C-alpha positions as a LaTeX table, in Angstrom:
\begin{tabular}{lrrr}
\hline
Residue & $x$ (\AA) & $y$ (\AA) & $z$ (\AA) \\
\hline
Met1 & 0.00 & 0.00 & 0.00 \\
Gln2 & 2.87 & 2.40 & 0.82 \\
Lys3 & 4.25 & 1.80 & $-2.68$ \\
Gly4 & 0.90 & 2.56 & $-4.30$ \\
Leu5 & $-0.13$ & $-1.05$ & $-4.82$ \\
Ser6 & $-3.81$ & $-1.80$ & $-4.65$ \\
Leu7 & $-5.84$ & $-4.92$ & $-5.20$ \\
Gly8 & $-8.19$ & $-4.64$ & $-8.15$ \\
Lys9 & $-10.13$ & $-7.74$ & $-9.02$ \\
Val10 & $-10.14$ & $-11.12$ & $-7.28$ \\
Ile11 & $-11.26$ & $-13.96$ & $-9.54$ \\
Ser12 & $-12.04$ & $-17.33$ & $-7.94$ \\
Val13 & $-11.74$ & $-20.57$ & $-9.92$ \\
His14 & $-11.63$ & $-24.28$ & $-9.12$ \\
Ser15 & $-8.23$ & $-25.96$ & $-9.30$ \\
Asp16 & $-7.20$ & $-29.59$ & $-8.89$ \\
Ser17 & $-3.55$ & $-28.60$ & $-8.39$ \\
Val18 & $-3.64$ & $-25.49$ & $-6.17$ \\
Glu19 & $-4.90$ & $-25.54$ & $-2.58$ \\
Lys20 & $-8.06$ & $-23.59$ & $-1.73$ \\
Gly21 & $-7.36$ & $-19.95$ & $-0.87$ \\
Lys22 & $-3.96$ & $-19.83$ & $-2.58$ \\
Ile23 & $-3.20$ & $-17.44$ & $-5.44$ \\
Ile24 & $-2.78$ & $-19.22$ & $-8.76$ \\
Ala25 & $-1.71$ & $-16.19$ & $-10.83$ \\
Gln26 & $-1.55$ & $-12.42$ & $-10.80$ \\
Lys27 & $-1.54$ & $-9.61$ & $-13.31$ \\
Pro28 & 0.81 & $-7.86$ & $-13.62$ \\
Glu29 & 3.33 & $-10.60$ & $-12.94$ \\
Pro30 & 6.14 & $-9.93$ & $-10.41$ \\
His31 & 8.67 & $-8.95$ & $-13.09$ \\
Glu32 & 6.26 & $-6.57$ & $-14.88$ \\
Arg33 & 5.79 & $-2.91$ & $-14.19$ \\
Leu34 & 2.71 & $-1.97$ & $-12.20$ \\
Thr35 & 0.41 & 0.25 & $-14.22$ \\
Gly36 & $-2.79$ & $-0.08$ & $-12.26$ \\
Lys37 & $-4.50$ & $-2.37$ & $-9.80$ \\
Ile38 & $-3.40$ & $-5.95$ & $-9.25$ \\
Ile39 & $-5.70$ & $-8.73$ & $-10.46$ \\
Val40 & $-5.38$ & $-12.10$ & $-8.71$ \\
Leu41 & $-6.71$ & $-15.54$ & $-9.59$ \\
Val42 & $-7.52$ & $-17.46$ & $-6.39$ \\
Ser43 & $-8.10$ & $-21.21$ & $-6.09$ \\
Gln44 & $-11.38$ & $-22.54$ & $-4.73$ \\
Gly45 & $-9.78$ & $-25.98$ & $-4.61$ \\
Pro46 & $-11.10$ & $-28.92$ & $-6.60$ \\
His47 & $-14.75$ & $-29.28$ & $-7.59$ \\
Glu48 & $-16.67$ & $-31.22$ & $-4.99$ \\
Leu49 & $-18.32$ & $-34.16$ & $-6.68$ \\
Leu50 & $-21.57$ & $-35.30$ & $-5.15$ \\
Tyr51 & $-23.50$ & $-38.36$ & $-6.18$ \\
Tyr52 & $-26.93$ & $-39.26$ & $-4.89$ \\
Cys53 & $-28.42$ & $-42.72$ & $-5.10$ \\
Pro54 & $-32.14$ & $-42.92$ & $-5.86$ \\
Asp55 & $-34.31$ & $-44.66$ & $-3.28$ \\
Phe56 & $-35.34$ & $-48.07$ & $-4.60$ \\
Thr57 & $-36.77$ & $-49.22$ & $-1.26$ \\
Asn58 & $-40.12$ & $-51.02$ & $-1.60$ \\
Lys59 & $-40.04$ & $-50.83$ & $-5.41$ \\
Ser60 & $-40.28$ & $-53.83$ & $-7.69$ \\
Ile61 & $-37.16$ & $-54.73$ & $-9.64$ \\
Glu62 & $-38.96$ & $-53.69$ & $-12.84$ \\
Asn63 & $-39.78$ & $-50.25$ & $-11.41$ \\
Ala64 & $-36.24$ & $-49.86$ & $-10.07$ \\
Arg65 & $-34.80$ & $-50.73$ & $-13.52$ \\
Glu66 & $-37.15$ & $-48.24$ & $-15.19$ \\
Thr67 & $-36.11$ & $-45.49$ & $-12.77$ \\
Ala68 & $-32.42$ & $-46.31$ & $-13.21$ \\
Asp69 & $-32.76$ & $-46.31$ & $-17.01$ \\
Lys70 & $-34.40$ & $-42.87$ & $-16.96$ \\
Met71 & $-31.46$ & $-41.55$ & $-14.92$ \\
Gly72 & $-28.85$ & $-43.17$ & $-17.17$ \\
Leu73 & $-27.77$ & $-45.56$ & $-14.41$ \\
Gly74 & $-27.01$ & $-49.24$ & $-14.63$ \\
Leu75 & $-28.79$ & $-51.55$ & $-12.25$ \\
Ile76 & $-27.41$ & $-54.97$ & $-11.37$ \\
Ala77 & $-29.83$ & $-57.33$ & $-9.69$ \\
Lys78 & $-28.11$ & $-59.69$ & $-7.30$ \\
Ala79 & $-29.70$ & $-62.18$ & $-4.92$ \\
Leu80 & $-28.94$ & $-61.43$ & $-1.30$ \\
Ala81 & $-28.10$ & $-64.29$ & 1.02 \\
Ile82 & $-29.83$ & $-63.57$ & 4.31 \\
\hline
\end{tabular}
């Protein structure tokens, strides 16, 4: 701040290689002359993948297959030994 530096824009993006909250890049780069505000690209960390399983409880195998097909899922019927 004493040198006239000021933060301009902060852009957040997901990154699989840079830890959340860490700066990925900046403009201008360290070796470049400062002509305005600094823009930084900040990591949000990797995308969080969430998968939900449909509830097949109390459905017939035919109905479960139909539901799975509509969702683009494969359904494998296997006898359970109880």
